[in-house]
N, C-alpha and C positions, 0 to 999 in steps of 0.2 A: 868111320867109313864102312862100306859094306864088306862083309866077309862071306858072302854066299858060296863062293867056290870052295872054300876050306871046309865048311860044314854044311854041305848042300842038303842032306836029309833033315837036319835040325831046322834049317831055315824054311825049307819047303813045308814042314809040318807046322811050325809056329806062324808062318806068314807074317813075320815081324821084321821091320826095318828100324835100326837104331840111329837116331839123330842125336849125337852127343857133342858135336863140335860147333864151331862158328858157322852160321848159315852163309854160304858163299856159292859161287857158280859151280865149282867142282862137286861139292856136297849135294847140291840140288840135282845135278846131272846124275849122280850115283843113286839118289833116292828115286828119281823118275825111272831109271833103268830097273831098279828093284821092283817098283810098282808094275812096270811093264812085264817083267819076268813072272811075277806072281799072277798077273792077269792072264798070261799065256797058259799057265798051269790050270787055272780055274778063275773065270771072270765073275763068278757069282759069290764066292766066299770072301768075306772081308779081309782086308789087308790092314795090319796094325803098324802105326808109326809110334815108336816109343821115344819120347822126347825129353832130353835133359840138356838143353842148349842155352848158352848165354845170349843168343841172338846173333845178329849179323846184318848182312846186306839187305836193304829194303827191296830193291828191284828183284833180286834173286829169290827172296822169300815170297814176294807177291806172285812171281812166276810159279812157284811150287803151289801156292794157295789156289791159283787159277787151275792148275793141273788137277789137284785133289778134287776140287769141286766140279770138274767137268769130265771125269772118268765115270764109267757106268758101275764099276766095282766100288762097294762102300769102303771108305778109308776111315778106320777108327784110330783115334789118337789117344795116347796115354802120357800123362805128365808124371815124371819121376824126379823128385827133388826140386831144385830151383830151375824154373823155366822162365827166361826173360826175353823181353823185347820181341824181335821177329820170331823167336821160338814160341812165344806165347800166342802170337797171331796165327802161326801155323797150327798150333794146338787147337785153338778155338774154332778153326775152320773144318775140323774133322766131322764126319757124319755122325759118329758117336764118340763122345769125349769123356774119358775117365781119368781120375787123378788118385794118387796115393794120399792118404790122410795128411801127411806132413809136407806134401808138395806145395809150392807157391808159384804163382804167376806174377810177372812184372810187366807193366805197360808204362810207356813214357813217350815223350816227344822224340822225334827223329834226331839222331846225332849227325852233324855234318862237319866236315873239315873245312878249314880255311886255307887258302893259299894265295899266291900273288898273281891273280888274274887281272885282266883288263876289266874296266867297269862294266861293259856290255856283256862280257862273258859271265861276270858275277851276277848280273841281273838275270841273264838267261838261266843260270844255275839256280837262282832263287825261285824262278817260276817253276822249274822242274821239281825242286824240293817241295813247293806248295802242292803240286800235283801229286807227288808221292804221299805227302801228309794227308791229303784228301782221300786217297785210296786207303790209307791206314784207318782213317775214321770210318769209311764205308765198311771195311771188314769188321770193325768193332761193332758198329750199329747192326750189321746184318746177322752176326752170329752170337750176340749177347743182348742182354736187357739193361746195359748200362745207360743211365740217363744222360741227356746232353750235358748237364751240369757236371756229372762225374767224368764224362769223356773230356770235357774242357780241362778239368783238374788233372786228369791223367796226361793230357797233351802239354801241360805246362810244368808238371811235377811228376817225378817218378813215383809209381804207386805199386806196392806189393799186395797181392790178394791171397788169403788163405784158401784152402780147399772148400771150407764152409762158405766163405764169401763168393767163391766161384760158383757154387751151387745157387746161392741167393741171386746172383746177377746173371744166371744162365750162361756162364762161361764154360761150365762143364755139366755133364749129365749125371755122373755117378762118382762117388768116392769109393775106391776099392776097399773091400772088406766091411763096409757098413751095410748090414742086413742085405747082402747080395752074395752071390757065389763067385763073383769075379775075382781073379787073381792076376798078378803080374805075369 
C-alpha cells in the first residue's frame, strides 16, 4: 500500500508507487490516488510503478491499465522479482517497461471460481468471463509481440518468461543494469 504521508519527501523525489500485493479494488484506488498526487506535483515527469505482484482481480487490473494508458503523464513500470498474472498485464502496459535481470513475468488464462448459481446466472457469468478474457488478449496483443500461437498457449497453460524472453517478445524495453545506466 502507499506510504506517501509517512515519507513524503522520499516519495515526491522518487515518484515511485510500489505494487507488492494482490491486485484488488482497494490497491487500484490507492495507486490511482498516488498517480494523481504525482501528476498534481508535475504532470510532465514520469511516474514509476514498481511491481512485484502475484496478480489478482481482472476487472480491477483492467481498470488500472485503462487509467495508465489514458493519463498524459508517462507511467514507467518496473518488474522486480516474480510478477504474475494481472501484475504482468499491468507491467506490460507501462509507457516504458524495465525489469531486473532475475525478474520473471507469468501469464495464464483467467482463474474463475465456481459456486452454486442458477443455470442462467452461470451462463451470464460465462459470457462475462469470455469478455474479460478477450480484453486480456487485447492487452497482450497491443503491448507485446507474442504470436497468436503463443498467446493461445499462454491462455491454456501457465507460462513464465525470463527477462531475456520479455525483451525478445517486446514485453519489456530494458533489463536494468545491462549496458544502461538505469537502476532500481
